[in-house]
N, C-alpha and C positions, 0 to 999 in steps of 0.2 A: 614494313615494320613487322617483326616477328609476333605472332599471336601468343600472348601470355595470359589470356582470359581463363578464369576457372571453368572447368567443364563438369565438375561434380562436387557436391557438398553432402556430407553425411552428418546427420543429427543423431547423437547417441543419447537416447532416453526420450520418453514421451511425456505424458502429463501436460500440465498447463504450459510449462516452459517450452517443451519440445514442439507441441502443436501450434503454439503462438509463433514460434520461429519458423516452422514449416509453412504456415499460412502466409506470413509476411514475405518469405522468400519466393513462394509460388506466385504471389500477387505481383511482386516486383520483377522477377526474372523471366516470366512468360515462357518457361520451358527451355530457354537457351542454355541453362546450366542445370543439370540433373540434380534433384534433391531426393535423398533417401533418408528415412527415419527408422532407426532400429530401437525396438522396445520389447520388453518381455511382459506378458500378462502375468507371469508368475511373480514378478517383483512388485508390480503395482506402483502406486504413487502415494505421496504424503496426503494430498487431498483435503487439507483442513483450511486452506486459504479461500474464504468465501466472501470477503468484503473487499471493495475496491475504492479507488479515488477517481475524481473526475476525468483525468487524462485518458482513461480507457475508452471513453466515448470516441476520442479522436482515432485511436488504433482501430476500433471496429469500423469507424467511418471510412478510413483509408482502404479497408478491405471491401467496402461496398456492402456491408452487412446492414440489413434493416433492423432497427432497434427493437421494434415490437416482436418480430420473428425471433430475434436473439433472446429476448426476455422470456418468451414462451418456452424456448428450447432449454434454457438453463434454470427454469423454475424461479426466475428472479423477482426481486423487489427493488424499490428505489431507495437511495440513501442520500439524505441531506446533510449528514454529519455523523459525529461520534459523541455519545454521551459518556462522560467520565463520572463515576460514582465512587465516593470515599477516597479519592486520590489526594486531594490537598489536606483534607481532614475527614474523619468519619462523620457521616450525616450530611456532607456537602456534595453537590453535583453541579456539573456545568456541561455545556455543549461546545464542541469544536465544530462549527457549522461551515459549509462550503459556500464560498462567495465572499463578498465584502460586507463590511458593517456600514449600514446607512447608505445614503447616496450623497456624493460630494456636493456641498454647497459653498465650498471655499477651497483655497489651495492648501489649507491646513487640514490634516486628517480629521474626520469626524470624531474619532476617539479622544482627541485632545480637548474638544469642546465638552465631551462627556466627562473627562477628568476634571475640568473646571467646575462643571455643574455638581459633580460629586463632592468636590471640596467645599461647595456652598450648601451642602445638605441634601442634594438630590439622591434618591435611593433607587431609581430605576436601573435594573441590571443592564450591562452592556448587550446581552443577548436580545433585548427588545429592539435593537437597531439592526438586527439581521433577519432578513426574510426567511432564510433557511432555518434559523433557530426557532422562530415563532411558529413556522409551519410544522417543524418536527415536533414541537411540544404539543401542537394541536392534532397531530396525526394526519396532516393534510399534505397533498402533493399536486403539483402540476409542473409541466416542463416550463422553463423560463422563456420569456419573450426575447426577441432579438432587438427590440426597440430600446435604445439606450436612454430614451427620455422617461421610461417607466421604471418604477422601483422593482417590477417583476423581472427586470433584466439583471438584477444585482446579485442573484444567487446562482448556485451551481448544484450539480448532483452527480452521484455515481451509482453503483449497483451492489446489491447482494446477489450472489450467484452460487450455484453448485459447481465447484471447480471441475469435478469429474465430467459433468454434462457439458461444460464449456470446452474441455479438451476433446470430447466426442464431437461436438459441433464443428470445431476447427479441423478435426481429422477429416470429416466429411468434406469440408470446404477445400482442404489441401489435396486430398486424393482426387477430387473432381478436376483439379488443376495440375495433375501430373505427378504429385509427390508419391514415391513408392514407399510403402511400409514393409519392413522386414521384421518378422517375429524371431526373437532369440535373445539369449543372455550372453553378454560379452565375457569371453574366457581369457582373452589375451589382446593386448594392444601392440601392434607391430610398428617399429620405428626405423627410419633410415639410419644406417650405420654411421654415416658421416655428419649429416645435418641435424639429426635428432628429430626431424619432422615425423609426424605420424603418417604412416602409409596405409594403414587399414586396421580393422578390428576383426578378430577371429571369434566367431560365436561358438557356443557349446556344442553345436552340431557339426562343427568343422567348417562351416561356410564363412568366407571372408568377404567383408564389405570394404572396398577401397574407395578413396576419394582424394581430391586435391586439397580439400579444406574440411575441418571437423568442428562441430559445435557440441560442446559437452553439456548436456542437459540431464546428467545422470544423478542429480540430487546431491545430498550431503556427501556421498562417496567420492565425487569428483574423479571418476575412473580415468579420465584422460588428463585433465588439467593438473591434477595432483598425483594420481596413481602412476601415470607415465611421465609427466613433464615436471613434477616436483616444483610447482610454482610457489609453494609456501603459503602460510596462513597467518594473518594478524589477528590475535585474540583480543576481543573487547569485553571479556567477562567482568573485568574490574570496574567497568562503567555500567554494564547491563548484565547484572549477575544472574538473572533467571536463565536456567539451562535445561529445563524440562517442560513438557506440556503433556496434558492428557485431554483428548477430545472425544466427544460423543454427540451424535444427533439425537434430537428428541421430537416427539409429536408436537405439532403446533399448539401453542397455548399462550395465554397472555395477549398483549397488544401486538397487532401487525404494524410495528413501528417503521417509519421511514428513516430510521437511523440505526447504527450499530451501538451496542452498549458495552462499555468496559467497566467492570466493577472490581475495585481493589480489595484484595483479601490480605491476610497477615503475611503470607509468603509469596504473593504475586498478584495476578489479576485474572478475571474470568471474562470471556467474550460471549456475547449473545448476538446472533445474526439471523433475522427472520427471513425465511424463504417461503415460497408458495406451498410447498409440500411438507416442510419440516422446519425446525429451528436448529441452527448450528451452534454448538457450545464447546468451550474449551477452557482449560485452566493452565495458564503459563505461570510457572513457579520456580523457585530456587531450591535445589535439592539440599543445600546446606541447612535450610530451615524447615523442610517438609519432606516426608518420604512418599513413595509412590502410592501406597495404599491410602494414606490420609488425603492425598491430593484427589484421588478418584472419588473417595467418599465425600469430600467437600463439593466437588463438581456435581455428583449425582444428587446431592441434597439440595441443589440450587437450580433445578431444571423447571421449565414451565410445563412440561408434560412427560409422559413415560419415555424412557430411553429406548431408542430404536436399534441400538447395536451395543456391543461390548466396548468399553473404553479403549481407545487407541493411545498408546504411550509413545512419546517421541523424546529423543535426547538431541541436544544441539549445543553449539558453541557460537555465541554471537561474535561476528567479525567478518573479515573478507579475505579473499586471496591476495597475495602480494602482487601477483600478475594475473589479470583476468584473461588476457590474450597472450599466449606464448607460442612461438613458432607458427604452425599452421592450425592452431586450435584456439577457440574462444569459449569461455565458460559463461553460460547464461542460466539464471535461476539459482537454485540452492547450491549448485556446484560452484557458483561465483562467490557466495557468501550468505550469511544469514543475519537478518535483523528481525527481532520478534514482531509479530503482526499488530502491534499496539496502534499504529496509525495506518494499517491496511496498505502497506507499501510493497508487499511481496510481488504481486502481479505487476505493479508499476515498474519495479526494478527489472523485471523481464522485458516489459515493453520498451523502456528507455534503452536497455542494452541492445535490443533488436534495432531500434532506430539509429543508434550509434554505429552498429555494425554496417548498416546500409549506407550511412553517411561516409564511412571510411572503408567501403567495400574493397577487398583486396583482389589482386591478380596473383598469379603463381610466383611472382617475385617477392611477395610479402614485404612490402615497404616497411622498414623498421620505424620510420617516422610516423606512419599511420598507427602502427601498433603502440608506440609510445604515447601518442595522443589519446587513443582509446583508453589505455590504462590510466592516464592522468585524469581524464574527465570522469571515468567510472569511479576511481578512488575518491575523488572529491565529492561525487554524488553520495556514495555510501557514508562518508564522514559527516556530511551536512545532515543527512537523514538521521544518522546516529546521534548527533547532538540534539536534534529536535526530540528524539525519544528520551534522551537523558534528562532533558528539562522536566518531563513529567515526573520522573522519579526523584530528582534532586530538589526541586522547588516544592517541598511538602512540609507541613507542620506535624505530620504523624511521627510519633515516637513510641508507638504501642507494640512494636515487634522488632525482632532483630533485623529483618530486611529493610524496614523503613528507617531505622536508626542508622544503618550503614549507608543507605542512599542519601539521606539528608546530610551526612557528614563527609561524604567522599569528595576527593579532589576531582574536578571536572576539567575537560579540555579548555585550553586558554581562550579559543575563539568563542565557545559557549559562554564562558565567564564574562568576556567582553560584551557580548550581546545582553546578558542579564544585567550587567552593571549599567549599560546605557539605558535600558528600559526602566530600571529602578530609579534612575536620576530624573529624567524628564519624559518618560513614556515614549522614547524614540526607538524606532526599529531600524537596526543597522545590519548590513551584510557586506561580506567581502567579495561577493560575486554571484553568479547564477545559482539559484537553489530551487529545489522542488517545492518546498513550503515557502509561501510568500508572506508578506506583512500581515494580512488578516489571520493566517494560520498561527503565526507566532503570537499575535495579539491575543487570540482566544485562549491560548495555553498560558501565557504570562498571567493574564488576569484570572483565569480559572484556577491556577495553582498559587494564587496570592503573591505573585511577585509584583507588588504594588509600586507604582511610581511615587516618588517623594513629592514631585511637583509636575505641573503640566507645562507644555511649551510656552515660554514667555511671550512668544509672538501672538498668542491668542488674545492677550490683553491689548495689543496694539491695533487690532483689526477693526474694532468698533462694530462688531456683528453681534446681534442678539442671539447668542448661541442657544439659550434656553428655549426661545420661541421656535427656532429651527429644529431643535431636537424633538420638541413636542409635536411638530408637524410631521416629522419623519415617523415617529411612533404611530401616529394616526394613519398615515398612508400605508404603512406596512401592515397594520392590523386590518385595514379594509381589504388589502390585497390578499391576505391569508384567508379572511372570512369568505372570499369569493371562490376559494379553491374547493375541490371535492376532497373526500377522505382518500387516504392512500389506498385503502382496500378497494374502494369503489373505482379508483383510477386504474388499478391493476386489472380488476375484473372487466372493465370496459375495453381496455386497450391491449392487454398482453397476457391474459389469463391462460395458464396451461390447462389442458383438458383434465378434468376431475382433480385438479390440484387444490382448489380452494372451496370450502363449504359455503 
C-alpha cells in the first residue's frame, strides 16, 4: 500500500491556540510527523482569556502535566463556578457552579423536589444544594473525592490562569518534544494552482515554510482559512450584540475568590478573574450603546486595585466560520470563530477542536468525509454554546438600558426557545444531542435568570418520598463538607503557590 501519511504540519500562529495544538500533536505523534509553529513576537496575542471550564483538566492530564506544577507556572487559582451579578435584575446575583445539584436520592432529579418544596413555601435557594456553590460563597476549596458515595464527589472545578504564561509553559513542553518554532510574520500564502491546497507560507524575511497540512491559529485575521481559502463567516451579532471589549490587569485586591465574577452593566458586562499575582478585568460591551472612552472609564472605575497596564481595546464579531476545515487547513481558536467569554469557553473550544482533529486525523488524501464530519460537529458545538450564552441575555427582567431592552425582546433561535418553553412548563431539561453544557449548567442559568417553571414534574407526587426531609439532609451534609474545607487562599499557598506571587 502506498504511504499517504502526513510528514509535516505547520501551525500558523502561537498564543494559547497555537501552543495547545503544538503540545497535543507533539504528544500524540511522537516525532513521526514534523510539527513547525510560526509566530511573530511583533504581532503578539490577544491574551485576555484567563478563565476556563473543567474539561481543561483532561487536556492537561492527557499531556501528562502535573496540576500543581502547572498552577505554579501560570500563577493560577481554582474556579468553582461563575457568579453573575445584576444580570436577571439589578441587585440580584447567582452562581453557575460546576458539578451537580445535590446527590441523587431518587430517579427524579433533585431540583424537581426542590421545585415542589418551593411551591409549598420553602425559601432555601437552589444553590444550597450545590457543594461548589456553597464552597465558592465561603471562599473555600478542596479537590473533589473520587468516592461516589460521598457528597464531596458531586462538584467539579476549573482554573483561572495567565493565558500568556500558559502558552509559554506549553511552548517549553512542545519544544522538548521536537516542535520547531519559526519566528516571522506571514507575508504571503502559497497555494497549488489546481487543487487550491496551501503549499506553504512565505515570511516577511523571504523564508518559506512548507507542509502537508496547516493549522490556522492566526486569530481574528484568519490568514489561511479566510484570507487564502475564503471559507466565509456566519455573523451572530443579532443574537449576541456585544462587539467590543476593553481589558486591563490590576493589582490584587478584594477577595481571592474561587470563582469568576461577571457583573452586568448598562451596555455589557465586566469580568473579574483572580490570579496569584494580579487580577484580570475586562468590559465586554456593545458599541451601539457605548463608546470606547466611556467603556475604559467604566472599567477603570470598577477595579479592585491599581491598573497595571494601559487598557487594551479589542473589536470582534460574534459568529463562526462557515467551514472550519477547508482543503488541507483547519482553523483553531479565534480564527475559527468568536463567542464572547461569558462562560469561559474560549480555551475549551480550542481544546475540543484539537481533540476532534486527532479523532479525524487526515492523511495526504484529505478524506472529504472526515472534513465534512469535522465541520458538522464543530458547527453544532458553536451553535449550542451560542444558545447557552443567549439565554443569559434574553431571560432578563432588565429594561433600564437600550442593550437590555433589545436582548429581552429579540427573537431567539428555535432550539433555544424550545428548551426555554420545556423548562418553563415542568422544569424539564431537554436536548437534541451532545452538548458541552449539561443539565446542571442549564438548570443554574434558567433559575438564576428567573425562567421559572410553572409546575414541577407530576411524577414527584406519585413517588411517596419525603422530599423535604431528604432536601434538609442534603443541605446539612453539604454544609458539613464545606466547613471541613480549607480556604481557597490557604489551599493555593500550601499546594501550588508561585514564588513571591502571594503575600
